[in-house]
Structures are given as structure tokens and as C-alpha cells.
LUMLUMVEX-386028 format. One record per residue: residue in three letters; x, y, z negated of N, C-alpha, C in turn. Coordinates in steps of 0.001 Angstrom, whole numbers, plus 524288, in hexadecimal, padded with zeros to 5 digits. Layout:
<pts>
ALAXYZXYZXYZ;...
</pts>
This chain:
<pts>
UNK803467FB518000080000800008000080367804DE80000;UNK80113809478019F8043280DF780240800FF812DE80136;UNK8038C816AC7FEEC8015F81BF17FE998054081F9C8014A;UNK807C281D768054780C2A82023807B880AB18259D8098D;UNK80E21829448086A80D9382EA080A3E812658301880D55;UNK812328347C80FF58169483638813298183283BB281185;UNK81D3E83CA68119D81F38841B880FFE81D7284602813AE;UNK81BD584A5B8115581A3A84EE38145281E4485337813BB;UNK81DFD8570D817218215C85B9D816B881F0C85F68812C9;UNK822308611980F148203D8648B80AF681FEB86A2A80CE3;UNK81B6B86C9B80C0B81AA98720A80DAE819068757C8091C;UNK81981873818045A817EB8767A7FFC581BF387A8F7FE34;UNK81B0187CFA7F9C281E448815D7F80D8227487FD47F410;UNK8225487B0D7F2178262E879817EE2D82B98878E57F0A4;UNK82F9387A987EDBD83502879F67EF5B837EA877147EB05;UNK83B508738B7EC8683E2C8705B7E8C884401871577E989;UNK8466C8737C7E57684BE1875207E5E484F2E8727F7E1AA;UNK8532E86F977E34F856FC86D7D7DFA885B2C8719A7DE9A;UNK85CF2871DF7D9BA86103875987D84386635872B07D7E7;UNK8698C873167DBE086E6386FF97DC028720A871087D770;UNK871E7875D37D55A8755D877207D104873B28747A7CBEB;UNK86F0B872247CBE286D0D86FBD7C71886E6F869F57C69C;UNK870D6867A37CAA3871F58620A7CA8F8757F860A87C5F6;UNK873F385C937C3228770B85ABF7BEAD8778F854C97BEEF;UNK87C42852DE7BDD687CF984D4C7BD0687B7C84C1B7B768;UNK877F3848607B6A6875E18478C7B1698772B842347AF15;UNK878F383E777B24D879A78393C7B02187CF7836007B3D6;UNK8805A832B97B1978836782F027B4A88847782A357B14D;UNK886438260D7B3C1887128211D7B0FC88B7F821867AD0B;UNK88AA881F5A7A86288E9881F397A44488EE7819FA7A182;UNK88A74817707A0CE88A3A812C079DA188AF380DD97A106;UNK88C898098279EB888D5C804B77A1C7888918030E7A4E0;UNK883DF803E77A2B187F1A8024B7A56987D7E806397A9AA;UNK880C280A337AA9A87FBD80E077AEB9883F480DF37B2FA;UNK8882F80B247B22188CE680BFB7B53A88C7A80A2D7BADD;UNK888E8806A17BC1488857805367C19A88537809577C48C;UNK880D580B0D7C21B87DB080F037C4DC879648110E7C154;UNK8785C8161D7C1AF87392818667BF9C86F64818327C3D7;UNK86A7D818037C23C8664B817957C60D861F181B6C7C4B5;UNK85D0C819FE7C5B78589D81D7D7C4F48584181F8D7BF5E;UNK85661824677BEF18557B826B27B9CA8513482AC57BA2B;UNK84EFC82C247B5AA84B89830B37B57C84BEA8333E7B029;UNK84A9B838427B01684B5483B907AB768461583DE17A9E7;UNK8451183E0F7A4CB840708409C7A2AA8422F8446079E66;UNK8401C8492479E96840FA84CE579A6283C0984D397971E;UNK83C9284C8F792068383684CFD78E6A839ED85082789F6;UNK837B08553D789D8839658594D7862F83F3285A6C78729;UNK8427A859FE7832D8480E85B20783EA84B3B8562F784DB;UNK84896851D27858084B5184CE07864E84B0784B3D78C0B;UNK84F74849AF78E1B84FC7847AE7936D85119841E77931C;UNK84E4883EBE7961484F208391779618850228373279B9F;UNK853C58339879C1B855038313D7A129854C182B517A0A9;UNK8520B828DF7A44D852128233A7A4CB854B9821EA7A9F1;UNK8587181E677A9CE85B6881D477AE8985CE3817817AEC8;UNK85E0B815D47B38485FBB810767B470865828106B7B5D0;UNK8683980C607B41E86DC980BF67B53886F488063F7B5FA;UNK873D28057E7B84B875CF800447B94487B6C7FFEA7B76B;UNK87C8E7FBBF7B498881DE7FAA57B303884997F75B7B721;UNK889447F5BB7B5E788C5D7F2AD7B99C8896D7EDD97BB6B;UNK8891B7ED3B7C09B886EB7E88A7C313881127E7E17C227;UNK87E4C7EC157C0AA878AA7EBBC7BFEC875CD7EDAB7C4C4;UNK8717C7EB167C61686E3A7EC967CA80868BC7EDC37C880;UNK865037EE677CC1F85FAB7EFC57CA9B85D817EC027C684;UNK85AB67EE2B7C2C88583C7EB737BE6C85C2C7E9547BA79;UNK8613D7EA477BB668653D7E8C07B7A6867617ED7B7B4AD;UNK866037F22B7B6708680C7F6E27B414865397F8647AF1B;UNK866687FD0F7AD2B864567FEEE7A82D860C6803A17A900;UNK85CA1803DB7A5FB8592B808607A5BE85A9380B4C7A0C4;UNK85C548102F7A15C85EF0812EF79D1685C4A8182079BD8;UNK85DFE81A7F7977E85BC781F6B795AB860238232D7942C;UNK85F518282D79574862DA82C5B793BA85F7F8310179224;UNK861948345278EB785EB0838FB78D2A8622683DC178D54;UNK85F988425E78D36862708473C78DFD85F7084BB078B6B;UNK8625184FD178A1D85FDD85489787FD85EFD858A178C2C;UNK86156857E6790D4860EA85BE4794E186009859AE79A5C;UNK85FED8549479AF385F1E852417A00F86402851C37A34A;UNK86869853B67A15686D55853687A4308713584FC47A191;UNK872038507179C74875B884D3879981872B6848D5796CD;UNK8743584403797FC8712683F88796368744483C0D79280;UNK87177839D678EB1873BC8362578B0487111830D478BA4;UNK8740082CD078A63871F98277B78A928713B8258A784F4;UNK86C8F825FC782D086BC88243877D6C86C3981E4077D0B;UNK86E4D81C63778BA86ED9816C5777DD869A5814A6775FA;UNK8673B8115C77927861EA80F8877819861CE809A877728;UNK86422806AD77AAA8641F800F577A39869AB7FEDE77A98;UNK86B697FC267768B8708C7F9A577690874E97FD6E77806;UNK874B480215775A7878AA8061F7768C878EF807DD77C3F;UNK8747E807B477EF98741E809A97844F86F3980D0F784BE;UNK86EAF80FB87892A869E6812AA78A478666780FBA78E17;UNK8672A80A9D78E5E8641080751791DC85EC48062478F5E;UNK85A998073B7924385552806257906085364800D079232;UNK854807FF8B79721852FA7FA777994F857B87F83779C0E;UNK859727F3C579A5285DF57F13079CA585C477EDE17A14B;UNK85FEE7ED037A4E685EC47E9D57A979861377E4757A94E;UNK862717E2907A4B9864C97DD5D7A448861687D94C7A6FF;UNK863FD7D5F27AA228613B7D1C37ACF285CF67D3E17B07F;UNK85E037D8747B2E885A647DAE27B6A9855177DC197B43D;UNK8551F7DDAC7AF3C850427DEF87AC8A84F667E4DE7AC2A;UNK852697E7E37AF1D8520E7ED8B7AEC784D9D7EFD17B1EB;UNK84D387F5037B1B78493C7F7E37B49884BED7FB7E7B87D;UNK849227FCFA7BC9784B5F800677C08E8472D804177C296;UNK848ED808537C5338454180C237C74F8427180F317C321;UNK844B180FA27BE85841F7811BE7B9F48409B817867BA79;UNK83BFB818EB7B89283A6781E597B8048373981ED07B307;UNK838EA8224A7AF8983658823157AA8283303828017AAC1;UNK82E4B827BE7A89882AEA82C517A857827E782C2D7A33B;UNK8256B8307E7A1ED82291830ED79CFC81CB68310279E00;UNK819F382D9B79B398143D82D5E79B65812358300E79681;UNK81086834E37970E80EF78380979284809F28361B78FF7;UNK80708832A5792928022B830A77905D8030B82BEF78CCF;UNK807AD829A778D0C808E282510789E480C6B826BC78569;UNK80A3482762780D380D408295777C6A8109F82518779F1;UNK80F4B8203877ACA8125381BEB7788C816FB81A8477C03;UNK8161181A567811E81A3781900784D581A6481D2578925;UNK81C27821DC787F181BFC8261678BCF81FEE8257E7903D;UNK82422822AC78F63828198220E79372826B981D57796D9;UNK8269381E4979BEF8256A81A2679FA9829FD819A87A376;UNK82AB1815037A57682EBD814187A96382C9D810657AD7C;UNK82D41811D07B26282BF280E487B69C8310C80C517B8F2;UNK83136807487BA218361D804E57BBD7834FC7FFB57BE8A;UNK8390E7FD557C08F838B67F8057C2A883C137F4677BF63;UNK83A777EF817BF1083DCC7EB747BCD683C577E63F7BF5D;UNK83F9C7E2667BE7C83ED47DD527C0EF83B527D9DA7BD98;UNK837CA7D7207C033834937D31B7BDC7835157CE417C12C;UNK837AA7CA4D7BF0A838B27C57B7C1F783B2E7C6AB7C740;UNK83EE27CA507C723841DB7CB997CBD183F467CF677CF82;UNK83A847D11F7CE5A837AF7D4B37D1B6837177DA087CF14;UNK837977DE377D227837017E3737D000831437E4B67CEF7;UNK8303D7E6D27CA5F82B057E8957C8E182B887EE157C6A4;UNK8274A7F1117C6F4827387F6607C4DD824817F6687BF98;UNK827097F8FA7BBC1825157F8F67B6698247F7FE7B7B451;UNK820ED7FF0A7B09682054803D17AD98821B6802987A7F4;UNK825CC805257A5FC82786804807A09A825968091779D55;UNK8251880832798378238B80C4E7948F8273C80C5878FE7;UNK827CC8110378D8E82B598118E7892482970815EB78594;UNK82A2D815607806E828A08199877CE882C6B81E2B77CE4;UNK8315D81D2977E87835698212977E0783906821A0782C0;UNK8380881E9A786CA83B6A81EB078B598403A81B5378AC7;UNK840C3818A278660845608156B785568440680F9C784F4;UNK83FF880E5C7822183E58808EF7817283A16807AB78567;UNK83B87804C87898A837DE8037C78DB5836147FDD778CF8;UNK831D07FD2B78A33830097F7F8788C882AF77F66878B7C;UNK827997FA2778C6F822637F8F478E738224D7F9CD7945D;UNK820947F5D87974A820877F68179CF481C317F34179F6C;UNK81A8C7F4FF7A417816A57F2387A7228185E7F23A7ACD4;UNK816E17EE347AFAD818267EDF77B53B814077F0FC7B84A;UNK815DF7F46E7BBCB812497F7797BF04811047F4AE7C41C;UNK815177F3037C6FB8142F7F0677CBF4819267EDAC7CDD0;UNK8185C7EA147D18B81CBF7E7687D40D81EC07EAEB7D862;UNK823DF7EC087D83B825F17EF517DC6482BD77EF717DC36;UNK82E467EEBC7E0B6833E17EF7E7E115835057F54A7E0C3;UNK838507F6D27DD198392E7FC627DC0783ED07FD2B7DA4C;UNK841F87FFCB7DD7A8475F8009E7DBDE848FB806587DC3F;UNK84537809CA7DC018467480F587DB6C84378811617D6A9;UNK8445F816447D54E84233818527D07483C73819CE7D111;UNK8395B818497CD3F833F0819F47CD21833AC81FC07CBC1;UNK82F7B822547CD6182E4C827A67CBC182898827CE7CA18;UNK8277882A707C5CB8222A82AB57C3C682091830697C345;UNK81C1E831C17C58D81A01837127C54F81485836D57C30A;UNK81395839D47BEF280E6483A3D7BC9B80B8283EA57BF65;UNK8074883D537C21E8048D8412A7C5527FEAD8402C7C4FC;UNK7FBC1844337C3527F60B843D87C2ED7F44783F337BFA8;UNK7F71583E317BB5A7F57683A277B7B87F6EA8349F7B939;UNK7F9D3833F47BD7E7FB8A82EC27BF268017982EBB7BFB4;UNK803B282A147BFA2809598297C7C04580A7C827667C5BB;UNK80D5282A7E7C8B780ED5829087CE0381469826E67CDD2;UNK814FA822007CF5B81A0D81F6C7CF3281C3181F027D4B9;UNK82061821DC7D5B282318821917DAB58274981D617DA3C;UNK827B581A187DE3982B148158E7DDE082D0B814047E341;UNK83073810307E3538324A80E127E84A82E1380ABC7EAB8;UNK82D1680B9A7EFB18298A808357F29382CB6805D07F6FF;UNK82DAB800BA7F698830CD7FE147FA8882D417FC0B7FED6;UNK82E007FE1B8038482AC07FC9A807F582D847F82980ADB;UNK82B667F38080A6482DFC7EEF380C9582C217ED9781212;UNK827C07EFC1813B4825A67EE7B818D6827FF7F21181CFC;UNK828C47EFF4821A582AE07F2F78260A8303B7F540824C1;UNK8336A7F251821F2838A07F42C82089838B27F66D81B15;UNK83C807F4BB817E883CCF7F6808127483DE37FC5681232;UNK83AF87FF0580EE283BA7804A480E3E83A398063D808AF;UNK83DA2809628064983C8980B78801198391981053801A5;UNK83547810DF7FE36831AF815497FE7F82FDE816A67F8F7;UNK82CA581AB97F88782A7981C597F382824ED81A407F310;UNK823D8817CD7EEA981E9E815F37ED8C81C44818FA7E908;UNK8173D818387E8228148581AF17E3F5810AF8173C7E158;UNK810CD817307DC2580CEF814767D8FF80A9C818617D52F;UNK805CC817787D36E8033A81B1C7CFD9801518181B7CB12;UNK8026481A527C6778005A8184E7C18B7FC8E81C497BF52;UNK7F88D81A667BC8F7F4F781E067BA0D7F76B820307B50A;UNK7F48F823677B2377F6BB825F67AD927F827822167A951;UNK7F5F181D527A99A7F74E819397A5E17FB91815A47A7FD;UNK7FDD8817267AC74802288145B7AEF18008780F037B108;UNK7FB9880EA77B2AE7F9C280A0D7B57B7FA3A80B047BB57;UNK7FB92807017BE4F7FC4A807997C3F27F70B808657C698;UNK7F68880CD17C95D7F1CB80DBC7CC737F30C80DCF7D249;UNK7F7FD80E0E7D3AA7F9A980D657D91B7FEE480A9E7D91B;UNK7FEF0806187DB7A803CF803347DBE380774805E87DFC5;UNK80C6F8049C7DFCD8101B807447E34F80E7B806F57E906;UNK80E7780B817EB9080D4180BDE7F11A8115480F467F3C5;UNK811FD80E767F8BF815B08119A7FBC4813D68173B7FC06;UNK8175B81ADE7FAB981605820707FAC1819068235B7FEF5;UNK81E398232E7FEBC82185826168025E825D38229B8047A;UNK826AE822D88098582B1C8201780BC682DB0823A380FD1;UNK832A88227D810EA835828255F814E6834618230381A42;UNK835B6825E581E4783581823CD82392839B681F9C82407;UNK8383981ADA8256A83BEC81691825AA84046817A28299A;UNK83F5881B1882D598434681C618314E846568215882FFE;UNK845808238582B6C8482882855829EC84DA182726827E8;UNK850A482B4D826E0855FD82AA8824F0856218284081F84;UNK852078292281C69851B3827068171D84C808242D81690;UNK84C3F81F378182D8473781C79818868451F81A4E8136B;UNK8485081A6080F4B846948183980A478460F81C968063C;UNK8421381C3F802F28419C81FB97FE67842A781C657F99A;UNK846FA81D927F6F2848B181A287F2BC8461581B7F7ED8D;UNK8454F8206C7EC79843738221D7E75883FF0826D87E808;UNK83C2B827987E48A8386782BE17E535839918309F7E1D8;UNK83B2082FC27DCE483C4D834057D92C837D2837F77D8DF;UNK8330C836227D85C82E8C839A17D7D982EB383C707D29D;UNK82DBC841857D2B182E29844BE7CE02829CB848C77CDF7;UNK82729849347C998822F084D0A7C91582529852307C726;UNK8248B8564B7CA4D8262E85B857C8BE821F785DFB7C548;UNK81D2F85DE17C730818A485FC57C444813CC85D437C6AF;UNK80F2F85EFC7C52180A6485C827C6FB8096185D4A7CCC8;UNK80C46860CF7CF4180B68861CA7D4CE81042860BD7D81E;UNK8146F85EE67D5C88193985DF77D8C081BCF858EB7D702;UNK81C43855497DA9E81F1F850707D9B78232784FE17DE09;UNK827F584EE17DC8382C3784E487E03D82E40848B97E030;UNK82FB7846D77E4B38328E841F97E542837F4843477E778;UNK83BE88409D7E5728413F841537E75B8433A83C177E96E;UNK840F283A197EDA484226834C37EF5E847998344E7F1C3;UNK849ED82FBE7F0FA84EDA82E697F37D84DA982B507F86A;UNK84ECD82D9D7FCE484E4782AF6801EA85376828448031F;UNK853368238980534857C982024805888586F81E0480B0F;UNK85D5081E2F80CF985EB081BC2811F2861FA816F4810C7;UNK85FC58126A8119F8626E80D93810398671F80C7C813AF;UNK8670E80E5A8188E86B5F80D5381C218703F8105C81AAB;UNK86FA1815528193D8742581888817D887508818D4811FF;UNK8715C816BC80EF6871A9816E78093D8721E81C7A8073E;UNK86EE881FEE8094C86EC18255B8078986934826BC805E8;UNK868C482AEF802E8863AC82C8F800F3862C38325880207;UNK85DD6833C8801F285C3A8393D80258857BA83A127FE90;UNK8587383D977FAC48546E83EC37F6F08511E8434D7F8F0;UNK84BF9842C77F88984861846B17FA9A844DB848BB7F63D;UNK841B084CB27F78283DAD84E9B7F3ED8386884E3C7F6A9;UNK834B184BD17F3FC82F5484B5C7F5E782BB884DB47F1CF;UNK827D08508F7F39482433853597F01681E9D8515D7F0D9;UNK81BC4850F37EC8981624850077ECBD81394852D97E82B;UNK80ECF854867E8F180BE6856E97E49A806E0853ED7E361;UNK8061684F997E6308015184C997E54C80226846B27E59F;UNK806F5845067E6888085C83F837E70F8057383CE67EB8F;UNK803F1840107EF568019683E107F41F80462840247F8F6;UNK805B4845297F8CA808858479A7FD2080E2C848817FB7C;UNK811D8846E97FECE817658473C7FD8881A3584A6C801BC;UNK81D8D84E177FFF082021851C38036D8260B8517B802BD;UNK828D18514E8071882E868515C806EC83064856EC8061F;UNK8335B857BE801DE8356D85CEA8009783AFE85D9780285;UNK83E39859AE8018F843C0859FD8030B8458385493804C4;UNK847ED8545F809508496584F6880BB484E8E84D44809AC;UNK8519985076806E5856C484EB580528858B885253800D9;UNK858C9850617FBF885AB18539A7F79F85FD38516E7F561;UNK8627184E0F7F8528675A84BD27F66686B44850077F4E2;UNK86BF5853EC7F84186FCD858087F72586E2185B657F287;UNK868FF85BE27F1A58671B85EDA7ED23868A085C207E811;UNK86866856FC7E81A86974853F87E36486F438531E7E26D;UNK872348526E7E6A6877AC850D97E60E87B95854A67E878;UNK879BC859137EA8887D4C85CD17ECE78803485A517F16C;UNK8855485B137F1838888E858C47F5A088A8E8535F7F413;UNK889168518A7EF7388AE784C717EDAF888BA8480D7F105;UNK88BD5843F77F1AC88A3583F8B7F4E1886B683BF77F1B3;UNK8823883A9D7F3D087EA2837147F12787C2A833777F536;UNK87C4182E717F41F879F782A917F7A38752E827ED7F54B;UNK87446828F97F04A86F88826F27EDCC86DC282ADF7E9B8;UNK868BF82C167E9A6866B882FF97E5FC8610482ED47E4CF;UNK85F9482F997DFE485A3282EE17DE20858D2833597DA76;UNK8545C835DF7DB5585255839C57D7B284F06836F67D3A6;UNK84F958387E7CEB184C7F836307CA8384725838D07CA41;UNK842FA835D57C9FF83DBC8382E7C9A483CFB83B037C477;UNK839EE83F357C49D8389E842167BFDD83BDF846EF7BF09;UNK83A6B84B517C18F83D368503E7C0B783BF2852527BB40;UNK83F6F855997B93683ED3857A87B3ED83F1785D977B417;UNK83B32860617B20883B468661E7B21D83FE6868457AEFE;UNK8424386C6A7B0F38464086F3A7AE0D843A4873DC7AB4F;UNK846C6876FB7A8A4844AC87BA77A615843B98800E7A9F7;UNK8458487F677AEB8844C2883557B2CA83FAE882407B5BB;UNK83CFB8864E7B72B837E9885D07B9B183859882E27BEDE;UNK834C987F327BFA38346287C417C48683973879747C5F7;UNK83C89878037C20E8418B8757E7C2F7841B08704E7C013;UNK843D986C487C2B18439F866FE7C0A3848E5864507C14F;UNK84A18860DD7BD9E84E9B85D777BE2E84D0F858AC7C15C;UNK85032857827C54484FA1852B57C8488547584F5D7C72B;UNK8539E84A9C7C558857E4846F67C43B8587F843287C8CD;UNK85D508418E7C9DA85E5383E257CE4C863A183B8D7CDA5;UNK864CE837DA7D10A86A048357B7D0E586C03834877D664;UNK87134833E77D6C98738D832F77DBD4878B4830187DB50;UNK87A6582DC97DFA687F5B82B067DFE48815F82AFD7E57C;UNK8868482AA67E60D888DA82A297EB3E88844824A37ED66;UNK88714820F47EA098869581B837EBB4881BE81ABD7EF0D;UNK8824E817A17F31F87DE2816837F68387A9B8120F7F43C;UNK875998122F7F578871E480E7E7F3378736A808D87F43E;UNK8759F807BF7F8C5876F2802627FA2687B128000F7F68E;UNK87E02803697F3E58823E801827F08488086800AE7EAE2;UNK87B9D801D57E9A9879E4801AA7E43A87A667FC3C7E1CC;UNK879A77F8287E4DB879D47F2E27E2A987F447F0827E2C4;UNK8830C7F3207E549888387F0C67E5E388C837F38A7E2D8;UNK88C367F8B17E24F890657FB807DFA68902B7FAA27D9BF;UNK894A37F9FB7D739894AE7F9277D18B8938B7FE157CE70;UNK8944D802AD7D0DC89347807997CE238916080BA97D207;UNK88D1C80E5D7D0A488ADB812717D3F488A4E817537D09E;UNK88CEB81B727D22088CDB820487CF1B887EE823657D046;UNK8846E823BA7CC6F87F85826927CCE987F8E82B037C8F9;UNK87DF182FA27CAB487D8A834267C73D877EB836037C70A;UNK87619837277C252870F9839957C1A2871AC83F857C1A3;UNK86E298424A7C46286E47847FA7C4D1868F584A3C7C365;UNK868DE84F6F7C2F8863F98524D7C305864D9857807C5B9;UNK86087859AC7C7D6860A985E9E7CAA285B86861777C9AD;UNK85BA8866977C9DA856E2869B07C9248541886A677CE5F;UNK84EF3869B57CE2F84B8786A807D2AC847B786ED87D149;UNK8476D872DA7D4A4843CC877277D3E083F5B876947D7BF;UNK83A83877017D5CC835E4876B37D924833BC87C427D9B3;UNK8342587E817DE578323F883CA7DF5782CDF8838E7E1D6;UNK8295F886CE7DFEF824338871B7E265823D488BFE7E5A3;
</pts>
């Protein structure tokens, strides 16, 4: 089934400006369970506390073998790794391929007992399934339910819009040639599935970047939702990050076809992912966008013993 839409040309008045002078490196690998590679992460600011949940891989670890970890900060730039389990900041271990991947943490303000939610994938009898986890504090992830069967190896994004939760995810199109695309599922306010994953956006299979690897959907406000998808060329192993805008989750508009230079300047990058969930700054109409990049090409991710990944953030100004 499909709710497929097509990108339109944006003719509205909003302008989106990245401030290159604001780029900051915020995190890099330090611990043994991070030394092979850092992966997906997202950041939440709650009052004066900043929290980061991230995935990492130690030596010789692959998908579902890595660690789901936690870091905290007083300013969103300098991060500490609190000792939580066995003198580590690991929340969920991947021993024997029991780990989680594609993690995205969000807050459900209606659930006072388990306000922290996480959507992720994990293996069940060797098959990938999508799960919703709950936690009272964002650290102890004990309660979980299976949402649906689905192969998913990119980061989920969750947007609360008009009382429902819109889950942007990987939609793998296996018919007429394999193609990565963006899918959409909807949960009601009680986090029950009311729309199973359906195809939402795909690239032109004959274009320079025929795959969409990640969506990075982020809610700016009740009338502005941005996606920062990573478009991928499997032949050249290069990526192009774009900006897509919607204000109703039905019509989608291409804002910028290539923001790689905005995020990384003149630095060389062959793989990049924007983290879903922008965070307002103290400046009007200005937001922190978190992301990561590496010079390593995607094809080498399963073979190289060490991949240098850096987490960054940059300010985005939305002009009306």
C-alpha cells in the first residue's frame, strides 16, 4: 500500500538559513565501546538539562551488537558520560546480537509514569522488528511492545502533530528493483498503530541519488515541519543532504537540494546524517540542528576496523 506523494517546488515566504560560524563539534569516540564507530543519535533539552542518546560500536561489532548509550550536558555542547551500568554509560548492550538500532527517543507528556519513549529495531529470531520502548527516566528501558514487522536500518523520526504521532522511517521498495525510500506510519495519542508503514517519498530511480537513506523529520512549530533527508548514490558511495518542508504532512516541498557545504564547509564528507528533532535556541526563530559526518564511504562500514565519526551542531534561522 502507498500514500506516496511527490515533491513540489516551494513558492512560500519562509527562508531557511544556516549560520556557518555557529558550527560546533560536540562529540567524538573515546570509550572502548565507541572506538569502531559512532552512529545515530538524538538530543532533547528539558529545562536546563540536555540529554543525548546514541549508538556506538566497539571493536569487531556490527548491527545489533553495538551499544545504546546516554550522555548529558549543561549547554548542549560539552557532554559527559555518566556511569550507569557496570561503570559504563551503556543503557542497552548488544551482546549476542541483542542490541537495538535506529533509535529515536521522544517525550510523551501524557504518560506521567513512563514519559520517555523510544522507537527502534531489534532482532526477533533473526528477523528485524520495530518496537516501542518506555522508560520513567530515559535510562531504564524495561517496558516495550512490538509495533510492526519491518526491515529498518536507518533512524526513526517521530513528530507529534494534531494529537497523533507521525513516524517517519525507512521504506524499502523491493519491487521493480531495490530502492530505499521514506515511509510513514501513524500512531494515535495512546501510541496505538492507526496506519501501518506506507511509502511516502522516493527519489527518481534514474536520478544521481536514487536512494533516500534517512528522513530526519523535525517539528519546528505547529505550522512548520522540516525533513533533512540523506540521499544516497550506491554506485559512487556519496551522499547529498537536502531540506524538505511540509506544514500539513500531506504536501511536501523541496527547499534546498544540497546542504552538504552548509553542514561541513569545505571539509570532505562521504557519509552524513542529520539527527531528527531541532532544538530552539535563546535567539528568535533560531534552532540547533545536530548531525554527524565522516570521510568514510558507506560501502566500507562493515569492513573497516575503525571509522572516525564526529557529531556536530549548527544554528538554523527560519525567516518569515
